[in-house]
N, CA, C and O atoms as a CHARMM CRD file, in Angstrom:
* protein
*
  368
    1    1 MET  N    -16.13500-121.83800  54.75700 PROA 1      0.00000
    2    1 MET  CA   -15.59800-121.61900  53.43200 PROA 1      0.00000
    3    1 MET  C    -15.59100-122.95100  52.71100 PROA 1      0.00000
    4    1 MET  O    -15.36600-123.99900  53.31600 PROA 1      0.00000
    5    2 GLY  N    -15.83900-122.90100  51.42100 PROA 2      0.00000
    6    2 GLY  CA   -15.83800-124.11500  50.63600 PROA 2      0.00000
    7    2 GLY  C    -15.00800-123.99200  49.38000 PROA 2      0.00000
    8    2 GLY  O    -15.00900-122.95900  48.71200 PROA 2      0.00000
    9    3 ILE  N    -14.30300-125.05400  49.07100 PROA 3      0.00000
   10    3 ILE  CA   -13.60000-125.19300  47.80400 PROA 3      0.00000
   11    3 ILE  C    -14.28000-126.37600  47.13800 PROA 3      0.00000
   12    3 ILE  O    -14.05100-127.53100  47.49800 PROA 3      0.00000
   13    4 LEU  N    -15.12500-126.06500  46.15300 PROA 4      0.00000
   14    4 LEU  CA   -16.01500-127.07300  45.59800 PROA 4      0.00000
   15    4 LEU  C    -15.86800-127.20900  44.08700 PROA 4      0.00000
   16    4 LEU  O    -15.79700-126.20900  43.37300 PROA 4      0.00000
   17    5 GLY  N    -15.82300-128.42900  43.61000 PROA 5      0.00000
   18    5 GLY  CA   -15.88700-128.72700  42.18900 PROA 5      0.00000
   19    5 GLY  C    -14.74700-128.18200  41.35000 PROA 5      0.00000
   20    5 GLY  O    -14.92200-127.93500  40.15700 PROA 5      0.00000
   21    6 MET  N    -13.60500-127.99400  41.94300 PROA 6      0.00000
   22    6 MET  CA   -12.44400-127.52100  41.17900 PROA 6      0.00000
   23    6 MET  C    -11.67600-128.74700  40.69300 PROA 6      0.00000
   24    6 MET  O    -10.61100-129.08700  41.20900 PROA 6      0.00000
   25    7 LYS  N    -12.24600-129.39100  39.69600 PROA 7      0.00000
   26    7 LYS  CA   -11.74700-130.68900  39.23000 PROA 7      0.00000
   27    7 LYS  C    -10.33600-130.66000  38.64700 PROA 7      0.00000
   28    7 LYS  O     -9.69000-131.70500  38.56800 PROA 7      0.00000
   29    8 GLU  N     -9.85000-129.50700  38.24400 PROA 8      0.00000
   30    8 GLU  CA    -8.50000-129.39800  37.67500 PROA 8      0.00000
   31    8 GLU  C     -7.47800-128.84800  38.67700 PROA 8      0.00000
   32    8 GLU  O     -6.30000-128.72500  38.34000 PROA 8      0.00000
   33    9 LEU  N     -7.90100-128.51900  39.88500 PROA 9      0.00000
   34    9 LEU  CA    -6.98800-127.98300  40.90100 PROA 9      0.00000
   35    9 LEU  C     -6.01000-129.06800  41.34800 PROA 9      0.00000
   36    9 LEU  O     -6.40900-130.08200  41.92000 PROA 9      0.00000
   37   10 GLU  N     -4.73000-128.84000  41.07900 PROA 10     0.00000
   38   10 GLU  CA    -3.70100-129.80500  41.46700 PROA 10     0.00000
   39   10 GLU  C     -2.88800-129.33500  42.65600 PROA 10     0.00000
   40   10 GLU  O     -2.37900-130.14900  43.42600 PROA 10     0.00000
   41   11 GLU  N     -2.76500-128.03400  42.81000 PROA 11     0.00000
   42   11 GLU  CA    -1.93900-127.48400  43.88200 PROA 11     0.00000
   43   11 GLU  C     -2.59400-126.23400  44.44400 PROA 11     0.00000
   44   11 GLU  O     -3.12200-125.40500  43.70300 PROA 11     0.00000
   45   12 TRP  N     -2.55100-126.11200  45.75900 PROA 12     0.00000
   46   12 TRP  CA    -3.07900-124.94600  46.45200 PROA 12     0.00000
   47   12 TRP  C     -1.86300-124.17600  46.95200 PROA 12     0.00000
   48   12 TRP  O     -1.00900-124.73900  47.63700 PROA 12     0.00000
   49   13 SER  N     -1.78200-122.90800  46.61900 PROA 13     0.00000
   50   13 SER  CA    -0.62500-122.08600  47.00200 PROA 13     0.00000
   51   13 SER  C     -0.43700-122.03200  48.51400 PROA 13     0.00000
   52   13 SER  O     -1.33500-122.37200  49.28400 PROA 13     0.00000
   53   14 ARG  N      0.70700-121.61300  48.90000 PROA 14     0.00000
   54   14 ARG  CA     1.07600-121.49500  50.31900 PROA 14     0.00000
   55   14 ARG  C      0.13100-120.55300  51.06000 PROA 14     0.00000
   56   14 ARG  O     -0.31900-119.55100  50.50400 PROA 14     0.00000
   57   15 ILE  N     -0.16500-120.87900  52.30700 PROA 15     0.00000
   58   15 ILE  CA    -0.96000-120.01500  53.18200 PROA 15     0.00000
   59   15 ILE  C      0.00500-119.26600  54.08900 PROA 15     0.00000
   60   15 ILE  O      0.77200-119.87300  54.83800 PROA 15     0.00000
   61   16 GLU  N     -0.04100-117.97000  54.01600 PROA 16     0.00000
   62   16 GLU  CA     0.84700-117.13200  54.82000 PROA 16     0.00000
   63   16 GLU  C      0.28200-116.94700  56.23100 PROA 16     0.00000
   64   16 GLU  O     -0.93300-116.96200  56.42800 PROA 16     0.00000
   65   17 GLU  N      1.15100-116.77800  57.18200 PROA 17     0.00000
   66   17 GLU  CA     0.74800-116.54300  58.56800 PROA 17     0.00000
   67   17 GLU  C     -0.10300-115.27800  58.63700 PROA 17     0.00000
   68   17 GLU  O      0.21800-114.26900  58.00900 PROA 17     0.00000
   69   18 GLY  N     -1.18300-115.34100  59.40000 PROA 18     0.00000
   70   18 GLY  CA    -2.06600-114.19600  59.56300 PROA 18     0.00000
   71   18 GLY  C     -3.21800-114.15700  58.57200 PROA 18     0.00000
   72   18 GLY  O     -4.06800-113.27000  58.64500 PROA 18     0.00000
   73   19 THR  N     -3.25600-115.11900  57.63500 PROA 19     0.00000
   74   19 THR  CA    -4.33900-115.15300  56.64500 PROA 19     0.00000
   75   19 THR  C     -5.53600-115.88800  57.21500 PROA 19     0.00000
   76   19 THR  O     -5.38100-116.81800  58.00600 PROA 19     0.00000
   77   20 MET  N     -6.71500-115.48000  56.82000 PROA 20     0.00000
   78   20 MET  CA    -7.98400-116.13400  57.18600 PROA 20     0.00000
   79   20 MET  C     -8.07500-116.40600  58.68900 PROA 20     0.00000
   80   20 MET  O     -8.34500-117.53400  59.10100 PROA 20     0.00000
   81   21 LYS  N     -7.85600-115.40400  59.48300 PROA 21     0.00000
   82   21 LYS  CA    -7.82900-115.54900  60.94100 PROA 21     0.00000
   83   21 LYS  C     -9.15200-116.02500  61.53800 PROA 21     0.00000
   84   21 LYS  O     -9.16400-116.60800  62.62300 PROA 21     0.00000
   85   22 SER  N    -10.26400-115.78400  60.84300 PROA 22     0.00000
   86   22 SER  CA   -11.58300-116.13600  61.38000 PROA 22     0.00000
   87   22 SER  C    -12.16700-117.40300  60.77500 PROA 22     0.00000
   88   22 SER  O    -13.32900-117.72300  61.02700 PROA 22     0.00000
   89   23 LEU  N    -11.39900-118.12000  59.99500 PROA 23     0.00000
   90   23 LEU  CA   -11.91000-119.32700  59.34100 PROA 23     0.00000
   91   23 LEU  C    -12.03800-120.45900  60.36500 PROA 23     0.00000
   92   23 LEU  O    -11.04700-120.91500  60.93500 PROA 23     0.00000
   93   24 HSD  N    -13.28800-120.90500  60.58500 PROA 24     0.00000
   94   24 HSD  CA   -13.55000-121.98100  61.54600 PROA 24     0.00000
   95   24 HSD  C    -13.91600-123.29300  60.85100 PROA 24     0.00000
   96   24 HSD  O    -13.68800-124.37700  61.38900 PROA 24     0.00000
   97   25 TYR  N    -14.48500-123.18000  59.65100 PROA 25     0.00000
   98   25 TYR  CA   -15.01800-124.34400  58.94500 PROA 25     0.00000
   99   25 TYR  C    -14.51500-124.32500  57.51200 PROA 25     0.00000
  100   25 TYR  O    -14.60100-123.30300  56.83100 PROA 25     0.00000
  101   26 LEU  N    -13.98800-125.45500  57.05500 PROA 26     0.00000
  102   26 LEU  CA   -13.52400-125.55600  55.68200 PROA 26     0.00000
  103   26 LEU  C    -14.04100-126.85200  55.07400 PROA 26     0.00000
  104   26 LEU  O    -13.85800-127.93300  55.63300 PROA 26     0.00000
  105   27 LEU  N    -14.68300-126.72700  53.93100 PROA 27     0.00000
  106   27 LEU  CA   -15.17800-127.86600  53.17200 PROA 27     0.00000
  107   27 LEU  C    -14.39700-127.92300  51.86300 PROA 27     0.00000
  108   27 LEU  O    -14.35000-126.94300  51.11900 PROA 27     0.00000
  109   28 ILE  N    -13.78600-129.06800  51.58400 PROA 28     0.00000
  110   28 ILE  CA   -13.10400-129.28600  50.31500 PROA 28     0.00000
  111   28 ILE  C    -13.78400-130.48400  49.67100 PROA 28     0.00000
  112   28 ILE  O    -13.73800-131.60000  50.18900 PROA 28     0.00000
  113   29 GLU  N    -14.42300-130.22600  48.51600 PROA 29     0.00000
  114   29 GLU  CA   -15.22500-131.27000  47.88500 PROA 29     0.00000
  115   29 GLU  C    -15.00400-131.27900  46.37900 PROA 29     0.00000
  116   29 GLU  O    -14.92100-130.23100  45.73800 PROA 29     0.00000
  117   30 SER  N    -14.91000-132.47000  45.83700 PROA 30     0.00000
  118   30 SER  CA   -14.80800-132.69800  44.39100 PROA 30     0.00000
  119   30 SER  C    -13.62800-131.96400  43.75600 PROA 30     0.00000
  120   30 SER  O    -13.77400-131.25700  42.76000 PROA 30     0.00000
  121   31 CYS  N    -12.48000-132.15000  44.34900 PROA 31     0.00000
  122   31 CYS  CA   -11.20700-131.64500  43.80600 PROA 31     0.00000
  123   31 CYS  C    -10.27900-132.85400  43.67300 PROA 31     0.00000
  124   31 CYS  O     -9.28800-132.95800  44.39500 PROA 31     0.00000
  125   32 PRO  N    -10.59800-133.76300  42.75500 PROA 32     0.00000
  126   32 PRO  CA    -9.90100-135.05600  42.72100 PROA 32     0.00000
  127   32 PRO  C     -8.42200-135.00300  42.36800 PROA 32     0.00000
  128   32 PRO  O     -7.70100-135.96200  42.64300 PROA 32     0.00000
  129   33 LYS  N     -7.94400-133.91900  41.77000 PROA 33     0.00000
  130   33 LYS  CA    -6.52700-133.82800  41.41400 PROA 33     0.00000
  131   33 LYS  C     -5.67400-133.18200  42.50800 PROA 33     0.00000
  132   33 LYS  O     -4.44600-133.18900  42.42300 PROA 33     0.00000
  133   34 LEU  N     -6.31000-132.63600  43.51500 PROA 34     0.00000
  134   34 LEU  CA    -5.57000-132.01600  44.62200 PROA 34     0.00000
  135   34 LEU  C     -4.87900-133.12300  45.41400 PROA 34     0.00000
  136   34 LEU  O     -5.53100-134.04800  45.89800 PROA 34     0.00000
  137   35 LYS  N     -3.57100-133.02400  45.54100 PROA 35     0.00000
  138   35 LYS  CA    -2.79500-134.09900  46.16900 PROA 35     0.00000
  139   35 LYS  C     -2.53300-133.87200  47.65200 PROA 35     0.00000
  140   35 LYS  O     -2.36800-134.82500  48.41500 PROA 35     0.00000
  141   36 MET  N     -2.49600-132.59900  48.05700 PROA 36     0.00000
  142   36 MET  CA    -2.16600-132.31900  49.44600 PROA 36     0.00000
  143   36 MET  C     -2.65600-130.92600  49.83000 PROA 36     0.00000
  144   36 MET  O     -2.96800-130.10400  48.96800 PROA 36     0.00000
  145   37 LEU  N     -2.71700-130.68100  51.10100 PROA 37     0.00000
  146   37 LEU  CA    -3.03000-129.35200  51.61300 PROA 37     0.00000
  147   37 LEU  C     -1.80500-128.46300  51.43300 PROA 37     0.00000
  148   37 LEU  O     -0.68500-128.96400  51.33700 PROA 37     0.00000
  149   38 PRO  N     -2.00400-127.17000  51.38700 PROA 38     0.00000
  150   38 PRO  CA    -0.87300-126.27800  51.11400 PROA 38     0.00000
  151   38 PRO  C      0.09500-126.15300  52.27700 PROA 38     0.00000
  152   38 PRO  O     -0.26200-126.37800  53.43300 PROA 38     0.00000
  153   39 ASP  N      1.33300-125.78800  51.94700 PROA 39     0.00000
  154   39 ASP  CA     2.28000-125.41600  52.99000 PROA 39     0.00000
  155   39 ASP  C      1.67100-124.24700  53.74100 PROA 39     0.00000
  156   39 ASP  O      1.00700-123.39900  53.14400 PROA 39     0.00000
  157   40 GLY  N      1.88800-124.19800  55.02500 PROA 40     0.00000
  158   40 GLY  CA     1.36200-123.10600  55.83100 PROA 40     0.00000
  159   40 GLY  C     -0.04300-123.35700  56.34500 PROA 40     0.00000
  160   40 GLY  O     -0.63200-122.47700  56.97500 PROA 40     0.00000
  161   41 PHE  N     -0.59800-124.54400  56.09000 PROA 41     0.00000
  162   41 PHE  CA    -1.95400-124.84000  56.57100 PROA 41     0.00000
  163   41 PHE  C     -2.04800-124.66900  58.08300 PROA 41     0.00000
  164   41 PHE  O     -3.11100-124.34300  58.60900 PROA 41     0.00000
  165   42 GLN  N     -0.95500-124.88400  58.76900 PROA 42     0.00000
  166   42 GLN  CA    -0.94000-124.75100  60.23300 PROA 42     0.00000
  167   42 GLN  C     -1.20400-123.31300  60.66700 PROA 42     0.00000
  168   42 GLN  O     -1.51400-123.07900  61.83500 PROA 42     0.00000
  169   43 HSD  N     -1.09200-122.34900  59.76500 PROA 43     0.00000
  170   43 HSD  CA    -1.36300-120.95500  60.10900 PROA 43     0.00000
  171   43 HSD  C     -2.85600-120.66700  60.24600 PROA 43     0.00000
  172   43 HSD  O     -3.23600-119.59200  60.70900 PROA 43     0.00000
  173   44 LEU  N     -3.70200-121.61200  59.85000 PROA 44     0.00000
  174   44 LEU  CA    -5.14300-121.44300  60.01900 PROA 44     0.00000
  175   44 LEU  C     -5.50600-121.85200  61.44200 PROA 44     0.00000
  176   44 LEU  O     -6.15800-122.87200  61.66500 PROA 44     0.00000
  177   45 ALA  N     -5.08200-121.05600  62.37700 PROA 45     0.00000
  178   45 ALA  CA    -5.16500-121.39700  63.79200 PROA 45     0.00000
  179   45 ALA  C     -6.59100-121.49500  64.32400 PROA 45     0.00000
  180   45 ALA  O     -6.82200-122.20900  65.29900 PROA 45     0.00000
  181   46 ALA  N     -7.55000-120.80800  63.72100 PROA 46     0.00000
  182   46 ALA  CA    -8.92100-120.80600  64.22700 PROA 46     0.00000
  183   46 ALA  C     -9.75400-121.96800  63.69800 PROA 46     0.00000
  184   46 ALA  O    -10.85500-122.20600  64.19300 PROA 46     0.00000
  185   47 ILE  N     -9.25400-122.69100  62.70500 PROA 47     0.00000
  186   47 ILE  CA   -10.06100-123.74800  62.08700 PROA 47     0.00000
  187   47 ILE  C    -10.37100-124.85400  63.08700 PROA 47     0.00000
  188   47 ILE  O     -9.49900-125.32200  63.81900 PROA 47     0.00000
  189   48 GLN  N    -11.64400-125.26000  63.09700 PROA 48     0.00000
  190   48 GLN  CA   -12.08900-126.30200  64.02600 PROA 48     0.00000
  191   48 GLN  C    -12.67600-127.50500  63.30100 PROA 48     0.00000
  192   48 GLN  O    -12.57500-128.63200  63.78700 PROA 48     0.00000
  193   49 HSD  N    -13.28500-127.27700  62.15100 PROA 49     0.00000
  194   49 HSD  CA   -13.93600-128.35400  61.40600 PROA 49     0.00000
  195   49 HSD  C    -13.43200-128.36600  59.97900 PROA 49     0.00000
  196   49 HSD  O    -13.40200-127.33700  59.30400 PROA 49     0.00000
  197   50 LEU  N    -13.03800-129.54200  59.53300 PROA 50     0.00000
  198   50 LEU  CA   -12.52100-129.72100  58.19100 PROA 50     0.00000
  199   50 LEU  C    -13.22800-130.92500  57.58300 PROA 50     0.00000
  200   50 LEU  O    -13.14600-132.03000  58.11900 PROA 50     0.00000
  201   51 CYS  N    -13.92300-130.71600  56.46500 PROA 51     0.00000
  202   51 CYS  CA   -14.69300-131.79200  55.83500 PROA 51     0.00000
  203   51 CYS  C    -14.23200-131.99600  54.40400 PROA 51     0.00000
  204   51 CYS  O    -13.87900-131.04400  53.70800 PROA 51     0.00000
  205   52 PHE  N    -14.24000-133.26500  53.97100 PROA 52     0.00000
  206   52 PHE  CA   -13.79100-133.61900  52.62900 PROA 52     0.00000
  207   52 PHE  C    -14.81700-134.50400  51.95700 PROA 52     0.00000
  208   52 PHE  O    -15.52900-135.25300  52.62600 PROA 52     0.00000
  209   53 GLY  N    -14.89900-134.42500  50.63600 PROA 53     0.00000
  210   53 GLY  CA   -15.73700-135.32700  49.84700 PROA 53     0.00000
  211   53 GLY  C    -15.24400-135.34700  48.42000 PROA 53     0.00000
  212   53 GLY  O    -14.83400-134.31500  47.88800 PROA 53     0.00000
  213   54 GLY  N    -15.27800-136.50900  47.79400 PROA 54     0.00000
  214   54 GLY  CA   -14.87500-136.61900  46.40300 PROA 54     0.00000
  215   54 GLY  C    -13.40400-136.32200  46.16300 PROA 54     0.00000
  216   54 GLY  O    -13.03200-135.76900  45.12700 PROA 54     0.00000
  217   55 MET  N    -12.57100-136.69200  47.12700 PROA 55     0.00000
  218   55 MET  CA   -11.13500-136.42600  47.02100 PROA 55     0.00000
  219   55 MET  C    -10.39800-137.71900  46.66800 PROA 55     0.00000
  220   55 MET  O    -10.92800-138.81500  46.85000 PROA 55     0.00000
  221   56 SER  N     -9.17300-137.57800  46.16200 PROA 56     0.00000
  222   56 SER  CA    -8.39300-138.75500  45.78100 PROA 56     0.00000
  223   56 SER  C     -7.97100-139.55000  47.02200 PROA 56     0.00000
  224   56 SER  O     -7.90400-139.02300  48.13300 PROA 56     0.00000
  225   57 GLU  N     -7.69600-140.80700  46.79700 PROA 57     0.00000
  226   57 GLU  CA    -7.21600-141.67600  47.87400 PROA 57     0.00000
  227   57 GLU  C     -5.89000-141.15600  48.43600 PROA 57     0.00000
  228   57 GLU  O     -5.65400-141.21000  49.64300 PROA 57     0.00000
  229   58 GLU  N     -5.03200-140.65400  47.54800 PROA 58     0.00000
  230   58 GLU  CA    -3.73700-140.10700  47.97000 PROA 58     0.00000
  231   58 GLU  C     -3.93200-138.91900  48.91900 PROA 58     0.00000
  232   58 GLU  O     -3.26500-138.82400  49.95000 PROA 58     0.00000
  233   59 PHE  N     -4.84300-138.02400  48.56300 PROA 59     0.00000
  234   59 PHE  CA    -5.12800-136.86100  49.40500 PROA 59     0.00000
  235   59 PHE  C     -5.62900-137.31200  50.77600 PROA 59     0.00000
  236   59 PHE  O     -5.13700-136.84900  51.80500 PROA 59     0.00000
  237   60 MET  N     -6.60300-138.21300  50.78400 PROA 60     0.00000
  238   60 MET  CA    -7.18600-138.65500  52.05500 PROA 60     0.00000
  239   60 MET  C     -6.15700-139.38800  52.91100 PROA 60     0.00000
  240   60 MET  O     -6.17900-139.26900  54.13600 PROA 60     0.00000
  241   61 LYS  N     -5.26800-140.13500  52.29100 PROA 61     0.00000
  242   61 LYS  CA    -4.22400-140.82400  53.05200 PROA 61     0.00000
  243   61 LYS  C     -3.32300-139.81000  53.74500 PROA 61     0.00000
  244   61 LYS  O     -2.97000-139.99100  54.91000 PROA 61     0.00000
  245   62 ARG  N     -2.95000-138.75400  53.04500 PROA 62     0.00000
  246   62 ARG  CA    -2.11800-137.70400  53.63700 PROA 62     0.00000
  247   62 ARG  C     -2.84200-137.03900  54.80300 PROA 62     0.00000
  248   62 ARG  O     -2.25600-136.81900  55.86300 PROA 62     0.00000
  249   63 VAL  N     -4.11000-136.72200  54.60200 PROA 63     0.00000
  250   63 VAL  CA    -4.89000-136.04700  55.63500 PROA 63     0.00000
  251   63 VAL  C     -5.03300-136.91200  56.88200 PROA 63     0.00000
  252   63 VAL  O     -5.00700-136.40800  58.00500 PROA 63     0.00000
  253   64 ARG  N     -5.18200-138.19200  56.67900 PROA 64     0.00000
  254   64 ARG  CA    -5.36100-139.11100  57.81700 PROA 64     0.00000
  255   64 ARG  C     -4.05300-139.43900  58.51000 PROA 64     0.00000
  256   64 ARG  O     -4.04200-140.21000  59.47000 PROA 64     0.00000
  257   65 GLY  N     -2.95100-138.87100  58.04600 PROA 65     0.00000
  258   65 GLY  CA    -1.68200-139.08500  58.73500 PROA 65     0.00000
  259   65 GLY  C     -0.74700-140.04100  58.05200 PROA 65     0.00000
  260   65 GLY  O      0.32000-140.34200  58.58900 PROA 65     0.00000
  261   66 GLY  N     -1.11000-140.53200  56.87900 PROA 66     0.00000
  262   66 GLY  CA    -0.24700-141.45100  56.16500 PROA 66     0.00000
  263   66 GLY  C      0.76600-140.74000  55.28600 PROA 66     0.00000
  264   66 GLY  O      1.57100-141.39600  54.62600 PROA 66     0.00000
  265   67 GLY  N      0.74500-139.41900  55.26200 PROA 67     0.00000
  266   67 GLY  CA     1.65500-138.65700  54.42700 PROA 67     0.00000
  267   67 GLY  C      2.22100-137.48100  55.20600 PROA 67     0.00000
  268   67 GLY  O      2.41400-137.56400  56.41900 PROA 67     0.00000
  269   68 ASP  N      2.48200-136.40800  54.51800 PROA 68     0.00000
  270   68 ASP  CA     3.13500-135.24800  55.12800 PROA 68     0.00000
  271   68 ASP  C      2.19400-134.26600  55.80800 PROA 68     0.00000
  272   68 ASP  O      2.65200-133.42400  56.58000 PROA 68     0.00000
  273   69 ASP  N      0.88400-134.34500  55.54400 PROA 69     0.00000
  274   69 ASP  CA    -0.05900-133.34400  56.02900 PROA 69     0.00000
  275   69 ASP  C     -0.70800-133.77500  57.34300 PROA 69     0.00000
  276   69 ASP  O     -1.88300-134.14200  57.34600 PROA 69     0.00000
  277   70 HSD  N      0.00600-133.74200  58.43100 PROA 70     0.00000
  278   70 HSD  CA    -0.54400-134.14500  59.71700 PROA 70     0.00000
  279   70 HSD  C     -1.33900-132.98500  60.29800 PROA 70     0.00000
  280   70 HSD  O     -0.80500-131.89500  60.50200 PROA 70     0.00000
  281   71 LEU  N     -2.61700-133.22600  60.56000 PROA 71     0.00000
  282   71 LEU  CA    -3.51700-132.14700  60.95600 PROA 71     0.00000
  283   71 LEU  C     -3.95900-132.21300  62.40800 PROA 71     0.00000
  284   71 LEU  O     -4.66200-131.31200  62.86400 PROA 71     0.00000
  285   72 LYS  N     -3.58300-133.22200  63.13800 PROA 72     0.00000
  286   72 LYS  CA    -4.10900-133.39300  64.49600 PROA 72     0.00000
  287   72 LYS  C     -3.84000-132.19700  65.39200 PROA 72     0.00000
  288   72 LYS  O     -4.64000-131.90900  66.28100 PROA 72     0.00000
  289   73 GLU  N     -2.75000-131.50400  65.18400 PROA 73     0.00000
  290   73 GLU  CA    -2.44400-130.34000  66.00400 PROA 73     0.00000
  291   73 GLU  C     -3.25300-129.11900  65.57900 PROA 73     0.00000
  292   73 GLU  O     -3.39400-128.17100  66.35100 PROA 73     0.00000
  293   74 VAL  N     -3.77900-129.13300  64.37000 PROA 74     0.00000
  294   74 VAL  CA    -4.46700-127.97000  63.81600 PROA 74     0.00000
  295   74 VAL  C     -5.97800-128.09100  63.93100 PROA 74     0.00000
  296   74 VAL  O     -6.64500-127.12200  64.29300 PROA 74     0.00000
  297   75 VAL  N     -6.52900-129.25200  63.63400 PROA 75     0.00000
  298   75 VAL  CA    -7.96700-129.42300  63.49500 PROA 75     0.00000
  299   75 VAL  C     -8.49200-130.40400  64.53100 PROA 75     0.00000
  300   75 VAL  O     -7.92500-131.47900  64.72700 PROA 75     0.00000
  301   76 ASP  N     -9.58200-130.02400  65.19200 PROA 76     0.00000
  302   76 ASP  CA   -10.19600-130.88800  66.18200 PROA 76     0.00000
  303   76 ASP  C    -11.05600-131.97800  65.54700 PROA 76     0.00000
  304   76 ASP  O    -11.22100-133.05500  66.12000 PROA 76     0.00000
  305   77 PHE  N    -11.60500-131.70000  64.36200 PROA 77     0.00000
  306   77 PHE  CA   -12.61700-132.57300  63.80200 PROA 77     0.00000
  307   77 PHE  C    -12.43800-132.68000  62.29300 PROA 77     0.00000
  308   77 PHE  O    -12.60200-131.69200  61.57600 PROA 77     0.00000
  309   78 ILE  N    -12.10700-133.86100  61.81200 PROA 78     0.00000
  310   78 ILE  CA   -11.99200-134.11500  60.38300 PROA 78     0.00000
  311   78 ILE  C    -13.01100-135.19300  60.03800 PROA 78     0.00000
  312   78 ILE  O    -13.03400-136.25500  60.65900 PROA 78     0.00000
  313   79 VAL  N    -13.84600-134.91900  59.05300 PROA 79     0.00000
  314   79 VAL  CA   -14.88000-135.89300  58.70800 PROA 79     0.00000
  315   79 VAL  C    -15.01800-136.00200  57.19600 PROA 79     0.00000
  316   79 VAL  O    -15.03800-134.98700  56.49900 PROA 79     0.00000
  317   80 PRO  N    -15.11400-137.23000  56.68400 PROA 80     0.00000
  318   80 PRO  CA   -15.44800-137.36700  55.26900 PROA 80     0.00000
  319   80 PRO  C    -16.85700-136.82800  55.05000 PROA 80     0.00000
  320   80 PRO  O    -17.75100-137.08400  55.85600 PROA 80     0.00000
  321   81 LEU  N    -17.05700-136.09800  53.98400 PROA 81     0.00000
  322   81 LEU  CA   -18.33000-135.44400  53.71700 PROA 81     0.00000
  323   81 LEU  C    -19.49700-136.42300  53.70100 PROA 81     0.00000
  324   81 LEU  O    -20.61300-136.05500  54.06700 PROA 81     0.00000
  325   82 GLU  N    -19.26300-137.64400  53.29100 PROA 82     0.00000
  326   82 GLU  CA   -20.32400-138.63600  53.21000 PROA 82     0.00000
  327   82 GLU  C    -20.99700-138.85600  54.56800 PROA 82     0.00000
  328   82 GLU  O    -22.16800-139.23300  54.61300 PROA 82     0.00000
  329   83 ARG  N    -20.29800-138.63300  55.65100 PROA 83     0.00000
  330   83 ARG  CA   -20.86500-138.82300  56.98800 PROA 83     0.00000
  331   83 ARG  C    -21.79700-137.69800  57.40400 PROA 83     0.00000
  332   83 ARG  O    -22.47100-137.80800  58.42900 PROA 83     0.00000
  333   84 LEU  N    -21.84900-136.62700  56.63800 PROA 84     0.00000
  334   84 LEU  CA   -22.70200-135.50500  56.99700 PROA 84     0.00000
  335   84 LEU  C    -24.13800-135.70400  56.51300 PROA 84     0.00000
  336   84 LEU  O    -24.97600-134.82400  56.71400 PROA 84     0.00000
  337   85 HSD  N    -24.44000-136.83300  55.88400 PROA 85     0.00000
  338   85 HSD  CA   -25.78700-137.20800  55.46000 PROA 85     0.00000
  339   85 HSD  C    -26.51900-136.09200  54.71400 PROA 85     0.00000
  340   85 HSD  O    -27.59000-135.64500  55.12500 PROA 85     0.00000
  341   86 GLY  N    -25.92300-135.66100  53.62400 PROA 86     0.00000
  342   86 GLY  CA   -26.59100-134.68400  52.77600 PROA 86     0.00000
  343   86 GLY  C    -26.42100-133.23800  53.18800 PROA 86     0.00000
  344   86 GLY  O    -26.98900-132.36000  52.53900 PROA 86     0.00000
  345   87 TYR  N    -25.67700-132.95100  54.22100 PROA 87     0.00000
  346   87 TYR  CA   -25.44200-131.56800  54.61700 PROA 87     0.00000
  347   87 TYR  C    -24.62200-130.87800  53.53800 PROA 87     0.00000
  348   87 TYR  O    -23.63500-131.43700  53.05900 PROA 87     0.00000
  349   88 HSD  N    -25.01300-129.68400  53.15500 PROA 88     0.00000
  350   88 HSD  CA   -24.26800-128.91300  52.16400 PROA 88     0.00000
  351   88 HSD  C    -23.99300-127.53400  52.73100 PROA 88     0.00000
  352   88 HSD  O    -24.71700-127.05600  53.60400 PROA 88     0.00000
  353   89 LEU  N    -22.96100-126.90700  52.23900 PROA 89     0.00000
  354   89 LEU  CA   -22.56500-125.58700  52.70500 PROA 89     0.00000
  355   89 LEU  C    -23.72400-124.59700  52.63500 PROA 89     0.00000
  356   89 LEU  O    -23.85100-123.73700  53.50600 PROA 89     0.00000
  357   90 SER  N    -24.57300-124.70600  51.60800 PROA 90     0.00000
  358   90 SER  CA   -25.68400-123.77700  51.44800 PROA 90     0.00000
  359   90 SER  C    -26.73700-123.95600  52.54200 PROA 90     0.00000
  360   90 SER  O    -27.51900-123.03900  52.79200 PROA 90     0.00000
  361   91 GLN  N    -26.77300-125.11300  53.19500 PROA 91     0.00000
  362   91 GLN  CA   -27.72600-125.35000  54.27400 PROA 91     0.00000
  363   91 GLN  C    -27.25600-124.70500  55.57500 PROA 91     0.00000
  364   91 GLN  O    -28.03000-124.53300  56.51600 PROA 91     0.00000
  365   92 GLY  N    -25.98000-124.35400  55.60900 PROA 92     0.00000
  366   92 GLY  CA   -25.33400-123.64600  56.68400 PROA 92     0.00000
  367   92 GLY  C    -25.52300-124.14400  58.01700 PROA 92     0.00000
  368   92 GLY  O    -24.99300-123.57500  58.97000 PROA 92     0.00000
């Protein structure tokens, strides 16, 4: 799943338990106003890969553990999109 180019997105609503049970891969790209992941992100129990690109420094600091959004218990693999060397969601 990808959340791409939502340049005005500032907040992502809460994720309820039992939602998106089959989500394994999430790409969040070019959402520079998004400050943090939503409450309930831990309910995405199946997620294994989380990739980011074009995000604010504040967002990335939170994701890396400098803020409230600690993901180590939820996600096995977090990578800045730039490290994927041109890989795009459409290339699958």
